[in-house]
N, CA and C atoms of all chains as a GROMACS GRO file, in nm:
protein
  552
    1MET      N    1  14.249  -7.710 -11.925
    1MET     CA    2  14.196  -7.708 -11.800
    1MET      C    3  14.268  -7.589 -11.694
    2LEU      N    4  14.211  -7.554 -11.662
    2LEU     CA    5  14.301  -7.481 -11.557
    2LEU      C    6  14.343  -7.555 -11.447
    3THR      N    7  14.458  -7.496 -11.404
    3THR     CA    8  14.568  -7.598 -11.251
    3THR      C    9  14.564  -7.508 -11.160
    4SER      N   10  14.583  -7.577 -11.065
    4SER     CA   11  14.577  -7.499 -10.943
    4SER      C   12  14.735  -7.451 -10.920
    5GLU      N   13  14.858  -7.474 -11.013
    5GLU     CA   14  14.938  -7.392 -10.973
    5GLU      C   15  14.934  -7.256 -11.068
    6GLN      N   16  14.845  -7.218 -11.189
    6GLN     CA   17  14.778  -7.122 -11.288
    6GLN      C   18  14.671  -7.048 -11.198
    7LEU      N   19  14.605  -7.098 -11.111
    7LEU     CA   20  14.526  -6.973 -11.018
    7LEU      C   21  14.626  -6.953 -10.986
    8LYS      N   22  14.705  -7.010 -10.877
    8LYS     CA   23  14.801  -6.963 -10.780
    8LYS      C   24  14.871  -6.835 -10.837
    9GLU      N   25  14.872  -6.832 -10.956
    9GLU     CA   26  14.985  -6.714 -11.064
    9GLU      C   27  14.926  -6.640 -11.044
   10TYR      N   28  14.744  -6.635 -11.112
   10TYR     CA   29  14.662  -6.515 -11.139
   10TYR      C   30  14.642  -6.477 -10.993
   11ILE      N   31  14.654  -6.533 -10.866
   11ILE     CA   32  14.629  -6.474 -10.776
   11ILE      C   33  14.742  -6.378 -10.716
   12GLN      N   34  14.839  -6.431 -10.716
   12GLN     CA   35  14.951  -6.364 -10.678
   12GLN      C   36  14.999  -6.254 -10.787
   13GLN      N   37  14.939  -6.257 -10.941
   13GLN     CA   38  14.978  -6.097 -11.056
   13GLN      C   39  14.914  -5.981 -10.947
   14GLY      N   40  14.771  -6.036 -10.881
   14GLY     CA   41  14.705  -5.911 -10.851
   14GLY      C   42  14.661  -5.877 -10.723
   15LEU      N   43  14.786  -5.934 -10.646
   15LEU     CA   44  14.791  -5.941 -10.508
   15LEU      C   45  14.929  -6.004 -10.409
   16PRO      N   46  14.969  -5.945 -10.375
   16PRO     CA   47  15.136  -5.974 -10.281
   16PRO      C   48  15.070  -6.065 -10.192
   17CYS      N   49  15.123  -6.174 -10.199
   17CYS     CA   50  15.104  -6.277 -10.097
   17CYS      C   51  15.231  -6.319 -10.049
   18ASP      N   52  15.229  -6.331  -9.898
   18ASP     CA   53  15.351  -6.364  -9.840
   18ASP      C   54  15.361  -6.516  -9.853
   19TYR      N   55  15.217  -6.572  -9.858
   19TYR     CA   56  15.274  -6.714  -9.860
   19TYR      C   57  15.109  -6.749  -9.905
   20ILE      N   58  15.103  -6.845 -10.029
   20ILE     CA   59  14.987  -6.869 -10.102
   20ILE      C   60  14.981  -7.051 -10.131
   21ASP      N   61  14.864  -7.095 -10.114
   21ASP     CA   62  14.867  -7.267 -10.155
   21ASP      C   63  14.709  -7.262 -10.219
   22VAL      N   64  14.761  -7.357 -10.305
   22VAL     CA   65  14.613  -7.382 -10.391
   22VAL      C   66  14.659  -7.520 -10.458
   23GLN      N   67  14.476  -7.620 -10.390
   23GLN     CA   68  14.487  -7.742 -10.432
   23GLN      C   69  14.374  -7.727 -10.482
   24GLY      N   70  14.376  -7.830 -10.553
   24GLY     CA   71  14.251  -7.908 -10.668
   24GLY      C   72  14.297  -7.972 -10.856
   25ASN      N   73  14.269  -8.058 -10.844
   25ASN     CA   74  14.278  -8.086 -10.943
   25ASN      C   75  14.179  -8.134 -11.045
   26ASP      N   76  14.082  -8.077 -11.034
   26ASP     CA   77  13.982  -8.117 -11.139
   26ASP      C   78  13.926  -7.996 -11.246
   27GLY      N   79  14.015  -7.849 -11.228
   27GLY     CA   80  13.983  -7.787 -11.307
   27GLY      C   81  13.897  -7.705 -11.280
   28GLN      N   82  13.787  -7.725 -11.162
   28GLN     CA   83  13.731  -7.653 -11.152
   28GLN      C   84  13.671  -7.599 -11.005
   29HIS      N   85  13.704  -7.690 -10.905
   29HIS     CA   86  13.696  -7.674 -10.776
   29HIS      C   87  13.834  -7.680 -10.709
   30PHE      N   88  13.840  -7.514 -10.644
   30PHE     CA   89  13.990  -7.502 -10.554
   30PHE      C   90  13.959  -7.486 -10.464
   31GLU      N   91  14.092  -7.512 -10.338
   31GLU     CA   92  14.075  -7.466 -10.217
   31GLU      C   93  14.218  -7.346 -10.202
   32ALA      N   94  14.189  -7.277 -10.199
   32ALA     CA   95  14.332  -7.177 -10.160
   32ALA      C   96  14.304  -7.109  -9.978
   33VAL      N   97  14.481  -7.122  -9.910
   33VAL     CA   98  14.494  -7.034  -9.840
   33VAL      C   99  14.607  -6.962  -9.888
   34ILE      N  100  14.541  -6.836  -9.848
   34ILE     CA  101  14.636  -6.709  -9.919
   34ILE      C  102  14.661  -6.567  -9.747
   35VAL      N  103  14.779  -6.553  -9.738
   35VAL     CA  104  14.825  -6.489  -9.666
   35VAL      C  105  14.897  -6.320  -9.724
   36SER      N  106  14.828  -6.245  -9.672
   36SER     CA  107  14.891  -6.100  -9.758
   36SER      C  108  14.872  -6.008  -9.674
   37PRO      N  109  14.968  -5.959  -9.698
   37PRO     CA  110  14.991  -5.804  -9.598
   37PRO      C  111  14.852  -5.716  -9.652
   38GLU      N  112  14.830  -5.707  -9.747
   38GLU     CA  113  14.710  -5.623  -9.794
   38GLU      C  114  14.598  -5.635  -9.710
   39PHE      N  115  14.583  -5.812  -9.615
   39PHE     CA  116  14.441  -5.794  -9.564
   39PHE      C  117  14.431  -5.762  -9.424
   40THR      N  118  14.550  -5.696  -9.380
   40THR     CA  119  14.582  -5.650  -9.277
   40THR      C  120  14.499  -5.480  -9.275
   41GLY      N  121  14.326  -5.536  -9.107
   41GLY     CA  122  14.281  -5.422  -9.108
   41GLY      C  123  14.137  -5.445  -9.197
   42LYS      N  124  14.176  -5.542  -9.269
   42LYS     CA  125  14.047  -5.559  -9.341
   42LYS      C  126  13.958  -5.698  -9.297
   43SER      N  127  13.779  -5.637  -9.299
   43SER     CA  128  13.672  -5.795  -9.251
   43SER      C  129  13.758  -5.876  -9.352
   44MET      N  130  13.689  -5.981  -9.287
   44MET     CA  131  13.693  -6.139  -9.390
   44MET      C  132  13.630  -6.136  -9.524
   45VAL      N  133  13.508  -6.025  -9.519
   45VAL     CA  134  13.469  -6.021  -9.638
   45VAL      C  135  13.570  -5.969  -9.776
   46GLN      N  136  13.566  -5.823  -9.654
   46GLN     CA  137  13.681  -5.780  -9.806
   46GLN      C  138  13.780  -5.813  -9.858
   47GLN      N  139  13.887  -5.924  -9.740
   47GLN     CA  140  13.982  -5.989  -9.740
   47GLN      C  141  13.994  -6.084  -9.894
   48HIS      N  142  13.862  -6.164  -9.882
   48HIS     CA  143  13.751  -6.231  -9.985
   48HIS      C  144  13.763  -6.137 -10.125
   49GLN      N  145  13.704  -6.047 -10.091
   49GLN     CA  146  13.696  -5.961 -10.298
   49GLN      C  147  13.866  -5.916 -10.303
   50LEU      N  148  13.927  -5.876 -10.210
   50LEU     CA  149  14.113  -5.855 -10.296
   50LEU      C  150  14.100  -5.971 -10.359
   51VAL      N  151  14.106  -6.146 -10.335
   51VAL     CA  152  14.105  -6.180 -10.383
   51VAL      C  153  14.024  -6.207 -10.545
   52TYR      N  154  13.889  -6.177 -10.537
   52TYR     CA  155  13.792  -6.191 -10.642
   52TYR      C  156  13.879  -6.100 -10.744
   53LYS      N  157  13.940  -5.993 -10.620
   53LYS     CA  158  13.906  -5.857 -10.739
   53LYS      C  159  14.065  -5.856 -10.847
   54ALA      N  160  14.138  -5.940 -10.758
   54ALA     CA  161  14.222  -5.998 -10.811
   54ALA      C  162  14.242  -6.106 -10.987
   55LEU      N  163  14.118  -6.209 -10.925
   55LEU     CA  164  14.071  -6.301 -11.031
   55LEU      C  165  14.060  -6.204 -11.141
   56GLY      N  166  13.945  -6.115 -11.106
   56GLY     CA  167  13.846  -6.036 -11.230
   56GLY      C  168  13.772  -6.149 -11.305
   57PRO      N  169  13.784  -6.115 -11.425
   57PRO     CA  170  13.639  -6.213 -11.479
   57PRO      C  171  13.702  -6.318 -11.494
   58ARG      N  172  13.810  -6.425 -11.450
   58ARG     CA  173  13.806  -6.546 -11.487
   58ARG      C  174  13.734  -6.592 -11.381
   59MET      N  175  13.698  -6.539 -11.280
   59MET     CA  176  13.592  -6.610 -11.138
   59MET      C  177  13.484  -6.610 -11.236
   60ARG      N  178  13.423  -6.546 -11.311
   60ARG     CA  179  13.312  -6.578 -11.385
   60ARG      C  180  13.325  -6.671 -11.457
   61ASP      N  181  13.426  -6.637 -11.565
   61ASP     CA  182  13.460  -6.733 -11.685
   61ASP      C  183  13.552  -6.868 -11.675
   62GLU      N  184  13.609  -6.878 -11.551
   62GLU     CA  185  13.712  -7.008 -11.566
   62GLU      C  186  13.654  -7.048 -11.468
   63ILE      N  187  13.638  -6.999 -11.317
   63ILE     CA  188  13.655  -7.080 -11.182
   63ILE      C  189  13.524  -7.099 -11.153
   64HIS      N  190  13.503  -7.242 -11.167
   64HIS     CA  191  13.361  -7.270 -11.030
   64HIS      C  192  13.327  -7.278 -10.935
   65ALA      N  193  13.424  -7.292 -10.883
   65ALA     CA  194  13.420  -7.287 -10.717
   65ALA      C  195  13.590  -7.266 -10.690
   66LEU      N  196  13.560  -7.184 -10.574
   66LEU     CA  197  13.706  -7.121 -10.518
   66LEU      C  198  13.655  -7.115 -10.380
   67SER      N  199  13.714  -7.263 -10.294
   67SER     CA  200  13.670  -7.229 -10.138
   67SER      C  201  13.844  -7.120 -10.085
   68MET      N  202  13.858  -7.067  -9.978
   68MET     CA  203  13.950  -6.980  -9.950
   68MET      C  204  14.001  -6.961  -9.787
   69ARG      N  205  14.070  -6.947  -9.750
   69ARG     CA  206  14.108  -6.915  -9.607
   69ARG      C  207  14.180  -6.828  -9.624
   70THR      N  208  14.213  -6.731  -9.525
   70THR     CA  209  14.294  -6.591  -9.574
   70THR      C  210  14.319  -6.538  -9.472
   71PHE      N  211  14.452  -6.506  -9.433
   71PHE     CA  212  14.482  -6.460  -9.330
   71PHE      C  213  14.583  -6.359  -9.387
   72THR      N  214  14.612  -6.292  -9.254
   72THR     CA  215  14.725  -6.127  -9.229
   72THR      C  216  14.818  -6.182  -9.220
   73PRO      N  217  14.949  -6.164  -9.249
   73PRO     CA  218  15.100  -6.234  -9.177
   73PRO      C  219  15.065  -6.243  -9.028
   74GLU      N  220  14.999  -6.166  -8.950
   74GLU     CA  221  15.002  -6.165  -8.815
   74GLU      C  222  14.888  -6.279  -8.787
   75THR      N  223  14.767  -6.316  -8.838
   75THR     CA  224  14.656  -6.387  -8.779
   75THR      C  225  14.727  -6.498  -8.823
   76TRP      N  226  14.842  -6.535  -8.949
   76TRP     CA  227  14.942  -6.679  -8.984
   76TRP      C  228  15.040  -6.701  -8.893
   77ALA      N  229  15.095  -6.560  -8.830
   77ALA     CA  230  15.196  -6.652  -8.735
   77ALA      C  231  15.114  -6.666  -8.604
   78LYS      N  232  15.003  -6.685  -8.603
   78LYS     CA  233  14.909  -6.709  -8.472
   78LYS      C  234  14.895  -6.835  -8.447
   79ARG      N  235  14.874  -6.873  -8.522
   79ARG     CA  236  14.804  -6.963  -8.591
   79ARG      C  237  14.841  -7.138  -8.523
   80MET      N  238  11.040  -5.294 -11.150
   80MET     CA  239  11.165  -5.219 -11.049
   80MET      C  240  11.271  -5.306 -11.143
   81ASP      N  241  11.369  -5.210 -11.067
   81ASP     CA  242  11.492  -5.230 -11.109
   81ASP      C  243  11.558  -5.351 -11.028
   82VAL      N  244  11.665  -5.449 -11.082
   82VAL     CA  245  11.679  -5.535 -10.981
   82VAL      C  246  11.743  -5.512 -10.891
   83GLN      N  247  11.840  -5.428 -10.873
   83GLN     CA  248  11.919  -5.401 -10.765
   83GLN      C  249  11.819  -5.359 -10.655
   84GLU      N  250  11.683  -5.284 -10.698
   84GLU     CA  251  11.553  -5.265 -10.601
   84GLU      C  252  11.531  -5.385 -10.548
   85ARG      N  253  11.501  -5.454 -10.638
   85ARG     CA  254  11.404  -5.599 -10.554
   85ARG      C  255  11.508  -5.646 -10.517
   86ILE      N  256  11.640  -5.685 -10.498
   86ILE     CA  257  11.750  -5.753 -10.426
   86ILE      C  258  11.701  -5.646 -10.307
   87LYS      N  259  11.756  -5.489 -10.296
   87LYS     CA  260  11.753  -5.460 -10.125
   87LYS      C  261  11.597  -5.418 -10.110
   88GLN      N  262  11.502  -5.500 -10.148
   88GLN     CA  263  11.350  -5.478 -10.059
   88GLN      C  264  11.372  -5.639 -10.002
   89GLN      N  265  11.472  -5.784 -10.127
   89GLN     CA  266  11.398  -5.883 -10.040
   89GLN      C  267  11.525  -5.900  -9.941
   90VAL      N  268  11.654  -5.823  -9.964
   90VAL     CA  269  11.766  -5.849  -9.800
   90VAL      C  270  11.652  -5.780  -9.690
   91THR      N  271  11.593  -5.678  -9.677
   91THR     CA  272  11.570  -5.615  -9.572
   91THR      C  273  11.437  -5.638  -9.537
   92SER      N  274  11.320  -5.737  -9.598
   92SER     CA  275  11.184  -5.799  -9.568
   92SER      C  276  11.212  -5.871  -9.496
   93SER      N  277  11.348  -5.953  -9.458
   93SER     CA  278  11.357  -6.084  -9.358
   93SER      C  279  11.500  -6.068  -9.278
   94PRO      N  280  11.498  -6.094  -9.145
   94PRO     CA  281  11.642  -6.079  -9.076
   94PRO      C  282  11.683  -6.135  -9.141
   95VAL      N  283  11.674  -6.279  -9.194
   95VAL     CA  284  11.798  -6.377  -9.220
   95VAL      C  285  11.802  -6.393  -9.398
   96VAL      N  286  11.825  -6.404  -9.520
   96VAL     CA  287  11.802  -6.459  -9.639
   96VAL      C  288  11.948  -6.526  -9.680
   97LEU      N  289  11.912  -6.600  -9.753
   97LEU     CA  290  12.048  -6.652  -9.823
   97LEU      C  291  11.935  -6.682  -9.948
   98TYR      N  292  12.074  -6.630 -10.049
   98TYR     CA  293  12.082  -6.641 -10.215
   98TYR      C  294  12.123  -6.803 -10.223
   99MET      N  295  12.099  -6.868 -10.267
   99MET     CA  296  12.167  -7.058 -10.299
   99MET      C  297  12.116  -7.077 -10.439
  100LYS      N  298  12.155  -7.192 -10.476
  100LYS     CA  299  12.135  -7.255 -10.595
  100LYS      C  300  12.087  -7.349 -10.552
  101GLY      N  301  11.946  -7.377 -10.583
  101GLY     CA  302  11.825  -7.480 -10.561
  101GLY      C  303  11.770  -7.436 -10.408
  102THR      N  304  11.714  -7.483 -10.379
  102THR     CA  305  11.623  -7.509 -10.196
  102THR      C  306  11.676  -7.580 -10.092
  103PRO      N  307  11.677  -7.533  -9.984
  103PRO     CA  308  11.732  -7.626  -9.849
  103PRO      C  309  11.705  -7.753  -9.892
  104GLN      N  310  11.594  -7.829  -9.927
  104GLN     CA  311  11.597  -7.961  -9.965
  104GLN      C  312  11.679  -8.031 -10.049
  105PHE      N  313  11.659  -7.945 -10.180
  105PHE     CA  314  11.744  -7.970 -10.285
  105PHE      C  315  11.855  -7.887 -10.317
  106PRO      N  316  11.982  -7.866 -10.302
  106PRO     CA  317  12.051  -7.749 -10.331
  106PRO      C  318  12.119  -7.821 -10.437
  107GLN      N  319  12.134  -7.748 -10.516
  107GLN     CA  320  12.197  -7.740 -10.657
  107GLN      C  321  12.335  -7.765 -10.636
  108CYS      N  322  12.404  -7.731 -10.516
  108CYS     CA  323  12.607  -7.716 -10.532
  108CYS      C  324  12.613  -7.715 -10.396
  109GLY      N  325  12.750  -7.787 -10.381
  109GLY     CA  326  12.775  -7.833 -10.263
  109GLY      C  327  12.773  -7.688 -10.172
  110PHE      N  328  12.819  -7.600 -10.234
  110PHE     CA  329  12.874  -7.454 -10.140
  110PHE      C  330  12.698  -7.422 -10.041
  111SER      N  331  12.651  -7.409 -10.144
  111SER     CA  332  12.493  -7.427 -10.123
  111SER      C  333  12.425  -7.538 -10.022
  112GLY      N  334  12.470  -7.611 -10.027
  112GLY     CA  335  12.420  -7.702  -9.953
  112GLY      C  336  12.443  -7.706  -9.797
  113ALA      N  337  12.606  -7.673  -9.771
  113ALA     CA  338  12.674  -7.615  -9.701
  113ALA      C  339  12.620  -7.524  -9.593
  114ALA      N  340  12.612  -7.444  -9.685
  114ALA     CA  341  12.538  -7.308  -9.607
  114ALA      C  342  12.415  -7.309  -9.545
  115VAL      N  343  12.311  -7.376  -9.641
  115VAL     CA  344  12.124  -7.428  -9.560
  115VAL      C  345  12.261  -7.498  -9.420
  116GLN      N  346  12.353  -7.627  -9.397
  116GLN     CA  347  12.324  -7.716  -9.333
  116GLN      C  348  12.412  -7.651  -9.182
  117ILE      N  349  12.525  -7.504  -9.221
  117ILE     CA  350  12.520  -7.424  -9.131
  117ILE      C  351  12.452  -7.339  -9.036
  118LEU      N  352  12.340  -7.313  -9.156
  118LEU     CA  353  12.264  -7.213  -9.043
  118LEU      C  354  12.139  -7.333  -8.960
  119LYS      N  355  12.112  -7.450  -9.025
  119LYS     CA  356  12.032  -7.527  -8.932
  119LYS      C  357  12.111  -7.601  -8.837
  120ALA      N  358  12.285  -7.554  -8.798
  120ALA     CA  359  12.290  -7.604  -8.676
  120ALA      C  360  12.334  -7.465  -8.617
  121CYS      N  361  12.321  -7.354  -8.668
  121CYS     CA  362  12.302  -7.241  -8.559
  121CYS      C  363  12.191  -7.280  -8.511
  122GLY      N  364  12.070  -7.337  -8.534
  122GLY     CA  365  11.934  -7.328  -8.480
  122GLY      C  366  11.840  -7.202  -8.518
  123ALA      N  367  11.910  -7.196  -8.668
  123ALA     CA  368  11.784  -7.042  -8.737
  123ALA      C  369  11.676  -7.106  -8.796
  124GLN      N  370  11.552  -7.039  -8.729
  124GLN     CA  371  11.432  -7.084  -8.767
  124GLN      C  372  11.405  -7.032  -8.938
  125ASN      N  373  11.362  -6.857  -8.871
  125ASN     CA  374  11.327  -6.830  -9.036
  125ASN      C  375  11.413  -6.774  -9.128
  126VAL      N  376  11.450  -6.873  -9.140
  126VAL     CA  377  11.556  -6.849  -9.327
  126VAL      C  378  11.494  -6.866  -9.384
  127VAL      N  379  11.500  -6.707  -9.511
  127VAL     CA  380  11.409  -6.717  -9.626
  127VAL      C  381  11.524  -6.725  -9.738
  128THR      N  382  11.498  -6.830  -9.838
  128THR     CA  383  11.602  -6.892  -9.919
  128THR      C  384  11.521  -6.796 -10.055
  129VAL      N  385  11.643  -6.780 -10.141
  129VAL     CA  386  11.578  -6.753 -10.305
  129VAL      C  387  11.665  -6.784 -10.393
  130ASP      N  388  11.599  -6.881 -10.437
  130ASP     CA  389  11.707  -6.986 -10.575
  130ASP      C  390  11.689  -6.901 -10.705
  131VAL      N  391  11.854  -6.890 -10.676
  131VAL     CA  392  11.898  -6.816 -10.840
  131VAL      C  393  11.886  -6.830 -10.962
  132LEU      N  394  11.862  -7.034 -10.906
  132LEU     CA  395  11.866  -7.059 -11.039
  132LEU      C  396  11.709  -7.047 -11.118
  133SER      N  397  11.644  -6.965 -11.056
  133SER     CA  398  11.496  -6.989 -11.119
  133SER      C  399  11.467  -6.857 -11.130
  134ASP      N  400  11.552  -6.761 -11.080
  134ASP     CA  401  11.568  -6.616 -11.177
  134ASP      C  402  11.725  -6.587 -11.229
  135PRO      N  403  11.717  -6.598 -11.334
  135PRO     CA  404  11.860  -6.519 -11.420
  135PRO      C  405  11.911  -6.379 -11.358
  136GLU      N  406  11.741  -6.282 -11.317
  136GLU     CA  407  11.836  -6.197 -11.297
  136GLU      C  408  11.852  -6.118 -11.202
  137ILE      N  409  11.822  -6.194 -11.102
  137ILE     CA  410  11.844  -6.209 -10.962
  137ILE      C  411  12.023  -6.254 -10.958
  138ARG      N  412  12.025  -6.356 -10.998
  138ARG     CA  413  12.148  -6.469 -11.020
  138ARG      C  414  12.265  -6.345 -11.045
  139GLU      N  415  12.255  -6.288 -11.161
  139GLU     CA  416  12.323  -6.201 -11.188
  139GLU      C  417  12.350  -6.065 -11.112
  140GLY      N  418  12.275  -6.010 -11.057
  140GLY     CA  419  12.243  -5.890 -11.012
  140GLY      C  420  12.260  -5.912 -10.831
  141ILE      N  421  12.263  -6.010 -10.788
  141ILE     CA  422  12.306  -6.050 -10.692
  141ILE      C  423  12.459  -6.035 -10.674
  142LYS      N  424  12.504  -6.056 -10.746
  142LYS     CA  425  12.650  -6.063 -10.733
  142LYS      C  426  12.754  -5.895 -10.730
  143ALA      N  427  12.660  -5.826 -10.849
  143ALA     CA  428  12.688  -5.681 -10.785
  143ALA      C  429  12.673  -5.606 -10.714
  144TYR      N  430  12.523  -5.667 -10.616
  144TYR     CA  431  12.505  -5.616 -10.499
  144TYR      C  432  12.574  -5.563 -10.383
  145ALA      N  433  12.644  -5.702 -10.394
  145ALA     CA  434  12.704  -5.724 -10.266
  145ALA      C  435  12.908  -5.760 -10.338
  146ASN      N  436  12.874  -5.694 -10.495
  146ASN     CA  437  13.018  -5.692 -10.480
  146ASN      C  438  13.096  -5.812 -10.507
  147TRP      N  439  13.031  -5.924 -10.482
  147TRP     CA  440  13.088  -6.041 -10.482
  147TRP      C  441  13.039  -6.171 -10.545
  148PRO      N  442  13.117  -6.190 -10.630
  148PRO     CA  443  13.099  -6.316 -10.735
  148PRO      C  444  13.035  -6.427 -10.758
  149THR      N  445  12.994  -6.474 -10.643
  149THR     CA  446  13.010  -6.617 -10.604
  149THR      C  447  12.859  -6.625 -10.494
  150ILE      N  448  12.808  -6.783 -10.552
  150ILE     CA  449  12.639  -6.784 -10.492
  150ILE      C  450  12.691  -6.910 -10.353
  151PRO      N  451  12.661  -6.946 -10.282
  151PRO     CA  452  12.531  -6.882 -10.161
  151PRO      C  453  12.631  -6.729 -10.100
  152GLN      N  454  12.485  -6.634 -10.079
  152GLN     CA  455  12.558  -6.530  -9.975
  152GLN      C  456  12.447  -6.518  -9.907
  153LEU      N  457  12.515  -6.480  -9.754
  153LEU     CA  458  12.391  -6.440  -9.665
  153LEU      C  459  12.384  -6.310  -9.622
  154TYR      N  460  12.233  -6.300  -9.601
  154TYR     CA  461  12.226  -6.161  -9.581
  154TYR      C  462  12.138  -6.157  -9.458
  155VAL      N  463  12.186  -6.104  -9.299
  155VAL     CA  464  12.146  -6.049  -9.231
  155VAL      C  465  12.111  -5.932  -9.142
  156ASN      N  466  11.975  -5.916  -9.117
  156ASN     CA  467  11.947  -5.786  -9.122
  156ASN      C  468  11.993  -5.649  -9.217
  157GLY      N  469  11.966  -5.704  -9.337
  157GLY     CA  470  11.968  -5.633  -9.486
  157GLY      C  471  12.143  -5.631  -9.503
  158GLU      N  472  12.224  -5.667  -9.415
  158GLU     CA  473  12.360  -5.647  -9.433
  158GLU      C  474  12.456  -5.780  -9.534
  159PHE      N  475  12.520  -5.795  -9.586
  159PHE     CA  476  12.568  -5.881  -9.632
  159PHE      C  477  12.668  -5.943  -9.544
  160VAL      N  478  12.676  -6.054  -9.530
  160VAL     CA  479  12.778  -6.142  -9.403
  160VAL      C  480  12.885  -6.186  -9.501
  161GLY      N  481  12.803  -6.290  -9.564
  161GLY     CA  482  12.945  -6.367  -9.669
  161GLY      C  483  12.906  -6.460  -9.723
  162GLY      N  484  12.977  -6.555  -9.755
  162GLY     CA  485  12.963  -6.656  -9.826
  162GLY      C  486  13.015  -6.792  -9.776
  163ALA      N  487  12.945  -6.914  -9.814
  163ALA     CA  488  13.013  -7.045  -9.735
  163ALA      C  489  13.126  -7.017  -9.664
  164ASP      N  490  13.253  -7.012  -9.702
  164ASP     CA  491  13.376  -6.985  -9.692
  164ASP      C  492  13.359  -6.929  -9.530
  165ILE      N  493  13.311  -6.780  -9.529
  165ILE     CA  494  13.304  -6.688  -9.417
  165ILE      C  495  13.192  -6.732  -9.316
  166MET      N  496  13.075  -6.828  -9.380
  166MET     CA  497  12.992  -6.878  -9.262
  166MET      C  498  13.035  -6.968  -9.205
  167ARG      N  499  13.115  -7.053  -9.258
  167ARG     CA  500  13.174  -7.143  -9.207
  167ARG      C  501  13.280  -7.116  -9.096
  168GLU      N  502  13.372  -7.001  -9.096
  168GLU     CA  503  13.435  -6.985  -9.007
  168GLU      C  504  13.389  -6.956  -8.890
  169MET      N  505  13.311  -6.837  -8.935
  169MET     CA  506  13.224  -6.760  -8.834
  169MET      C  507  13.128  -6.864  -8.792
  170TYR      N  508  13.106  -6.983  -8.784
  170TYR     CA  509  12.994  -7.073  -8.712
  170TYR      C  510  13.136  -7.140  -8.649
  171GLN      N  511  13.271  -7.177  -8.676
  171GLN     CA  512  13.357  -7.234  -8.597
  171GLN      C  513  13.397  -7.126  -8.452
  172GLN      N  514  13.346  -7.060  -8.455
  172GLN     CA  515  13.417  -6.902  -8.397
  172GLN      C  516  13.302  -6.839  -8.318
  173GLY      N  517  13.193  -6.944  -8.347
  173GLY     CA  518  13.041  -6.914  -8.220
  173GLY      C  519  12.985  -6.724  -8.284
  174GLU      N  520  13.054  -6.677  -8.418
  174GLU     CA  521  13.075  -6.546  -8.364
  174GLU      C  522  12.897  -6.549  -8.480
  175LEU      N  523  12.879  -6.672  -8.528
  175LEU     CA  524  12.766  -6.686  -8.689
  175LEU      C  525  12.607  -6.666  -8.604
  176GLN      N  526  12.623  -6.822  -8.493
  176GLN     CA  527  12.531  -6.805  -8.373
  176GLN      C  528  12.478  -6.697  -8.324
  177LYS      N  529  12.538  -6.635  -8.252
  177LYS     CA  530  12.564  -6.461  -8.181
  177LYS      C  531  12.467  -6.374  -8.276
  178MET      N  532  12.522  -6.373  -8.402
  178MET     CA  533  12.479  -6.288  -8.460
  178MET      C  534  12.317  -6.306  -8.510
  179LEU      N  535  12.265  -6.457  -8.577
  179LEU     CA  536  12.157  -6.467  -8.564
  179LEU      C  537  12.060  -6.492  -8.458
  180GLU      N  538  12.098  -6.534  -8.329
  180GLU     CA  539  12.030  -6.535  -8.241
  180GLU      C  540  12.012  -6.376  -8.218
  181ASN      N  541  12.076  -6.245  -8.226
  181ASN     CA  542  12.059  -6.130  -8.249
  181ASN      C  543  11.922  -6.065  -8.340
  182SER      N  544  11.905  -6.098  -8.454
  182SER     CA  545  11.850  -6.079  -8.552
  182SER      C  546  11.724  -6.127  -8.520
  183ALA      N  547  11.731  -6.247  -8.417
  183ALA     CA  548  11.574  -6.273  -8.402
  183ALA      C  549  11.512  -6.419  -8.509
  184ALA      N  550  11.628  -6.421  -8.555
  184ALA     CA  551  11.572  -6.509  -8.638
  184ALA      C  552  11.545  -6.682  -8.588
   0.00000   0.00000   0.00000
């Protein structure tokens, strides 16, 4: 079963994160908060696409549902 | 017709198109249900929904169309807006309401 720890590692392997938190313990539904410098200057759609890209085929094969909130280091500091 | 062509026709034929699992009355996934609720809360009237569960070709094709691996997907005036998370965030910031008003939905 996929754990939130594993999912966190998968994302970090493909995307440099200043901060990442992944919750979810049923193996299928996860919630993530991700702060990455890569998000700077990108739209929300593009930010989520970067996370999906980091996960690659896992998004199709292993992960049923991933809800996420993405922040640039700047927007994260302001919240 | 090629599935990508079909999708292009679908998303440009109405101002607001939501690809979802199930129907607004009977959504088959929590995220799709949430997307419907958000559009309702925005007062959007003429939303066209496409049930991807009833069309496997569209279900796969739509993921490639927007380079977006998940459903629901919202399109306004033919442009991909986002999935459920982005819809929620835009709704909370009042942006989605504005976008829908301007789309004449």
